[in-house]
N, C-alpha and C positions, 0 to 999 in steps of 0.2 A: 561626499557620500552622505545620504540622508540618515538620520539617527535610527530610523526603524530598520535599516538594513545592516546595522552593526550591533555586535554584542561582545561583551568582554568574555574572554575564555576563562572559565572558573579555575581556581587553583587546583592542581592535581590532574588536569586534563592536558595531555601533551598535544603538540601542534599536529602530529599525524592524525590523531583522533578527531581533533577539532575540524580538520579539513572535510570531514564527512557531514558537517552540520546541515548544509542546504539539502543534500541528498536525503539525509534522515528526515528533514522537514517534509520533503515530497512524499516519502513513505508514510509518515505520520498523518499527513492530511488525508491520504486515501483511507487510512484506518479510522480517522475521525468520522469520515463520511459513512463508512460501513457500520459504525457504531457497535463494535463487538462487545459481547457480554462474557463474563467468566464461564468457561466450560464449553463455549460454542465451538463448532467445527468450521474452520474457514480454509478455503483453498486459495493458493497463490499461484497463478499461472504466469510463468516467466521468472526464472531465478537468476537474473542478472544482478547487478549491484543493488538496485533499488528493491528488487524482489527479495533478495537475501536479507536486506535490512528490514523489510516488511515482515518476513518470517520471525526475525528476532523480536521485533516490537509486539507482534501478536502473541508470541510465547510469553513475553513479559506481561501481557494482558490476561494470561491464564487461559488462552485458547488452544485447542487442538488444531494443528496446522498440517495441511496436505499441500506439498509443493509439486508443481508440474513443470517439466522442461525437457528439452531434447539432449542437453549436454550432461554427460555422465559426471564430469567434475563438479558442476554446479549442484547436481543432485546429491552427490556425496557430501558436499559442504552443507547443504540444507539438512541432511540427516544428522550431521554433527551438531547443528544448531537446534535440534529437537523436533524436526518435522518428519512426517512420513512422506514418501515421494512416489511419483509415477513417472516412469521413463517414457516420454511420448515417442521417442525414436524406436522403441521396441515393438510398436504396433499393438500394444496391450490396450484393453478396453478401459479407457480412462474414466468414462462415466460409470461403468460397473464397479471399478475400484473405488471411486468416490462414494458410491452408494454403500459399499461394504464398510468403508472406513467410517461412514456416518451412521452405522448400525441400521441401514436400510431406509433412513428418513430423507437423505439428501443433505448436502452441506447447508449450513445456515447462510453462508455468504461466500462470494468469490471476489478476490482482488486480482484484476488483470494488470500485471506489470510488464507484459510482453510487448514487443514491437512486431506487428505482422500486417501485411496488406489485406489479407482476407478477413472476413467476419467470423471465421471458424472459432476463435477463442471465445467470442461472446455467445455463440450458439452452444458451444460445449459447456460454458458456464451455466447457461440456462438449464441445460439438461441435468447438470449435477446438483442444482439447487433444490431444496425442499420447497413446499408451497410457501409463498410470501417471503422467499429468500431475497437477498440483496446482492447486486452486482455493481462494483465500482471499477471504472476503467481509469487506471493511472497511466498506463502506457499508450500506445497508438495502434489501433487496429481498424479494419473495415467496420462500417456501422450499418450494414444491411440487416436490420433486425427482423426476426420472424414474429409476427403478431401472435401466432399460436404458442410460441415458446413462453411469451410473457403473459398472455391472456389466461391460459389454463391454470397457471400457478399464481397469478397475481404478483409477479416478480417486480421488483423495483430496479431501475438502472440509472446510474449517475456517472458523469464524467468528472474526474477530479482535476482541478486547475492548479498545477504546480504545488507551491507550498501553502495555498489556501487564501484566506481573507487578506486583502491588501495587494495581492499580485495583480499587476497591470493597472493599479489604481494610482494615478500620479499624486493624488493628495496624500496617499500613504507612503509610496516609494520615494517621491521626490520632495514633497513639502514637509514630510515628517509628522503628519497628523495621524494619531493612532485611533483605533476604534474604542468605544466605551467598553470597560471591562464587563459590564452587564450584558453586552451583546456578543462580544468575542473575547474569549479567554486570551490573555496576553500570549502571543505566539512564542516569543522568546528565542526560538531557534530558526525562525523564518528570516534568515539573513544571508547576505552575499559575502560580507566581510566580517571576520572575527578578529578582534584585536586583543593583544596581550598587554596589560598594563603592569607597571612595576611600582611598588610603593616607594615613596621617597624616604630617605633616612632622616 
């Protein structure tokens, strides 16, 4: 296993928590791409495991978070983690709710962590965003984009690639060549294998 795909588990972190490392890296890469600022309002569409981790990381960034999902249990957990929620299964007006939550301006950004065959989540995200809002797709959805959705608000859209820089690059993943720190901050958590070392006596 190449060195860039391994990291020592810090003291005080149990194995069960360390097992979430790669999933946390995927959530974090989406957040890095969306570039949240303190106090921004960001929607997370899809509250599966990566979506719920995204909620927590955004809250740690000082953002107001709005979570959207069809599953009542996931919505309840998102609320416990500090998010406001919209139950998509209830047929409620998600776009209207997002506008109210964002004080009528539209959310600053949307992270789509859902899996869907349709392009509905992207269209909904565009409607929820303010002018010049940002949309990052972490999950998998249809990508039939409406030019009007993006043109009128000058929205930006980006697809996140797994845990970010180095993914699918054989020089990084196999040969162990890291990126210069001046270009890419040390990923640290973008790993497949965590190892626990013990100090010799």
